[in-house]
C-alpha positions in Angstrom: -19.8 -32.8 112.0 -17.1 -30.9 113.9 -13.8 -30.5 112.1 -10.7 -29.8 114.1 -8.5 -27.1 112.8 -5.4 -29.0 113.8 -6.3 -31.6 111.3 -6.5 -29.0 108.6 -3.1 -27.8 109.6 -1.8 -31.3 109.2 -3.1 -31.4 105.6 -1.6 -28.1 104.8 1.8 -29.0 106.3 1.7 -32.3 104.4 1.0 -30.7 101.1 3.7 -28.1 101.6 6.2 -30.7 102.5 5.4 -32.7 99.4 5.3 -29.6 97.2 8.8 -28.5 98.4 10.4 -31.9 98.7 9.6 -33.4 95.3 11.4 -30.8 93.2 14.1 -30.3 95.8 15.0 -34.0 95.9 16.0 -33.8 92.2 17.5 -30.4 92.3 19.8 -30.5 95.4 23.2 -32.1 95.5 24.0 -35.5 96.9 23.8 -35.3 100.8 21.0 -32.7 100.8 18.6 -34.6 98.6 18.1 -37.1 101.4 16.7 -34.4 103.6 14.2 -33.4 100.8 13.2 -37.1 100.4 12.6 -37.4 104.1 10.5 -34.2 103.9 8.4 -35.8 101.2 7.9 -38.9 103.3 6.9 -36.9 106.3 4.6 -34.8 104.1 2.8 -37.9 102.9 2.4 -39.2 106.4 1.1 -35.8 107.7 -1.3 -35.5 104.8 -2.7 -39.0 105.2 -3.1 -38.5 109.0 -4.8 -35.2 108.4 -7.3 -36.6 105.9 -7.9 -39.6 108.0 -8.6 -37.6 111.2 -10.7 -35.0 109.4 -13.2 -37.6 108.1 -12.9 -40.1 110.9 -12.2 -38.1 114.1 -12.3 -41.0 116.5 -9.9 -43.2 114.5 -7.1 -43.4 117.1 
């Protein structure tokens, strides 16, 4: 089974977006917490795509 390194980078980017965004969404003031919440959403999407493409490479 050949694992693409781009998929591993998607997983790492997703986890880092989630790890930064969850505490920042509660810590930042009113207009900036929206950016942190969007970062969490993008992190979840990147993480899910990375996991999906790592285990099922021909999914798309």
